C-alpha positions, 0 to 999 in steps of 0.5 A, a space after each residue: 749222646 746222654 742214654 735213658 739211665 743218665 737223664 731224668 726225662 719222663 715220656 710223663 711230661 711230654 704232652 699226648 699230642 707231641 707224643 703221637 706225632 712223634 710216633 707215627 713219624 717214627 712208624 713211618 720210618 723217619 728220624 725224629 726227635 724233640 729239639 729246642 727249648 722243650 729238651 732244655 726245660 725238661 732237663 732243667 726240671 722245668 714245664 715246658 710251654 710247648 714241644 718243637 719237633 726235628 725230622 728227616 721227613 720233609 714237609 710234603 712228607 709230614 703233611 701226607 701224614 697229618 690231615 690236621 696240618 698245615 705247611 706254612 714259612 717263606 724263609 724256611 717252611 715248616 709244618 703245624 699239626 693242630 689239635 684244638 687249640 695245641 700246635 705242634 711245630 715240625 721241621 725238616 734237618 736244616 743243611 748247611 746249604 750257604 750258597 743257597 741263602 739268599 741274604 740282604 746285604 746286612 747279612 739277614 738270611 730271608 731264605 733257607 729252605 735247603 734240608 739236610 742231617 741231623 748234625 747239620 741242623 744241630 750247628 744251624 741252630 741259635 743257642 747250644 742249650 737249644 741245640 739238643 734232640 731227644 730220641 722217641 726211638 731210644 729215648 736218649 738225648 743227643 748233643 753235637 754242640 756242647 749244650 748239656 755243658 752249658 747247661 750244667 754252666 748256666 750260659 748262654 752261648 751262640 753256636 758258630 761265628 757269633 758276629 755272622 750268626 747275629 747278622 743273619 738274625 739280629 734277634 737272636 740278640 734280644 733272644 740271647 736276653 730273653 732267654 738269659 734272663 727266663 733261666 737266671 743264665 749268664 749270656 757268655 763273654 764272646 756271645 755277649 761283647 759284640 751285642 752293644 756294637 751290633 745292636 744297630 742291626 735291629 733296624 732290619 728286622 721287620 717291625 712287625 716280627 719285633 712286635 712278635 719278640 717284643 711280646 715274648 720278652 714283656 709278656 712271659 712274666 719277667 718284663 721287670 727283669 728283661 727291661 733294664 738288661 735291653 737298655 744295657 745292651 742298647 737294644 731298647 734304644 734302638 726298638 724305642 727311640 723316642 721313649 729311650 731319651 727320657 730314661 737317661 735319669 732313673 729317677 724321674 717319674 717316666 722312669 718309675 712309671 715303666 718300672 712299676 708299669 712292668 713289675 706289676 706285668 709280672 705280678 698280674 702274670 704270676 697270678 694267671 691274670 690277662 694282660 693286653 700288650 697295648 696297655 704296656 706299649 701305651 706305658 712305654 710312648 706316654 711321655 712322647 705323647 706328653 711332649 708332642 701334645 705340648 708342642 701342638 698346643 703351642 702352635 694355637 691347637 686346643 686340648 683334644 684336636 692337640 691330643 688326638 694330633 700328638 697321638 697320631 704322630 707318636 703311632 706313626 713315628 713308632 710304627 717304622 720301629 715297632 709295628 702294632 696291630 691296628 686294634 693295639 693301636 686303637 686301645 693305645 688311643 682310647 687310654 691316652 684319650 681317657 686319661 684327660 677327660 678323668 683328669 677334667 676338673 669337673 665330670 658331667 659325663 663321669 657316669 658314662 665314662 665309668 661304663 666305657 670299655 676302656 675305663 678300667 685300663 684307663 683308670 689303671 693307667 691313672 694308677 700308675 702315674 700316680 705311683 710314679 709321682 705325677 701330681 694326680 692325687 686328688 683326680 685319683 681319690 675322686 675316680 676310686 671314691 666314684 667307682 666303689 659309690 652307690 648311685 646316689 654317692 655318685 650323683 652327689 659326687 657328680 652335682 659337687 664336681 660341677 659346682 666346684 667347676 663352676 665356681 672355679 670357672 666363673 670370672 670376678 667382673 671388674 667394677 667400673 669406676 663410677 663417674 662423679 656427678 656434676 656440679 649443679 650449675 649456681 644460679 646467677 641469682 645468688 
């Protein structure tokens, strides 16, 4: 235990709503603590994104104390307390309960509604640095698993038998990578070594849950650092097997495209600008779209029917590994379709295209492709100038584009050779 004088966690750095939940549970006679990343980040001097609470109270007891709450979860029941947009997550201490765990043959835990003591709960958590408890009763920090030591050593260490814990929940491999990159820590040797061998276990995770984890990996401001780590451990290849084969050459256009996109994603998030995950997914799957397009065109399909078929196949194949909400799939489809409309040699519908809700995303995508080395300079410059031009300038550019397109498309007619005229018959009189 670390008493209050030996740490600098202040209640001023804890959200008002979190404190309200803590005090209400404490006053009702329950043991209650902030646990996990919130305590870890406070000790590191960082600002926690949110606060999770662990308590001796059972879900029904918690719900009885908070009208603005809801019990959720099947694998392990939790309570969410709602304060506007802020959600406080409360979990009852988990017990050992190994005989009660329902598992797949792969070892993954499906249901785990077994309650226990605070110490039981600590040993059931994933990493030592996430098994620290802040006690609202006396403001101390409680550590059962050596988290304070690993925090000082800047290590990410899995609690318990590493192989067993990865089999129980393969997502822990992704979390180890994400946490190490986010905090600038090193994954401890015993935790790190089995990951390449066990990476295939990710296939046992529901695709929809993997999408949720992928968002955390790529949409928290350090995607460009996470990406090479995922590839190093073989985790990216499991989630995006069709993309991985295009990334063997790190000097390739496709590798550069992804690298640039991830760096710009981090920059946008650092600047507080919004970004839709669908845009990054469109980047990650772009090489497969192009390859499938070539395949369908080789079978005799025209451009746009072939493109529709290619997109459909790519999305269907990828959903098996990492699922995505339909709204994201629609946006990806629109971005990809617009690439070929933007690349058209003549742009009679340019004025309409630029008002398309997805135009800006499609233009940004085109710019990334150009920066990565695709031969799109003239197309990129044309659309950049068109977007910046006045109404008259746009009209002139469209007319010039149509004229140029007509000139290129006009075929020269081959002149048929003239038939020689027959010689006039010579009169017999001559």
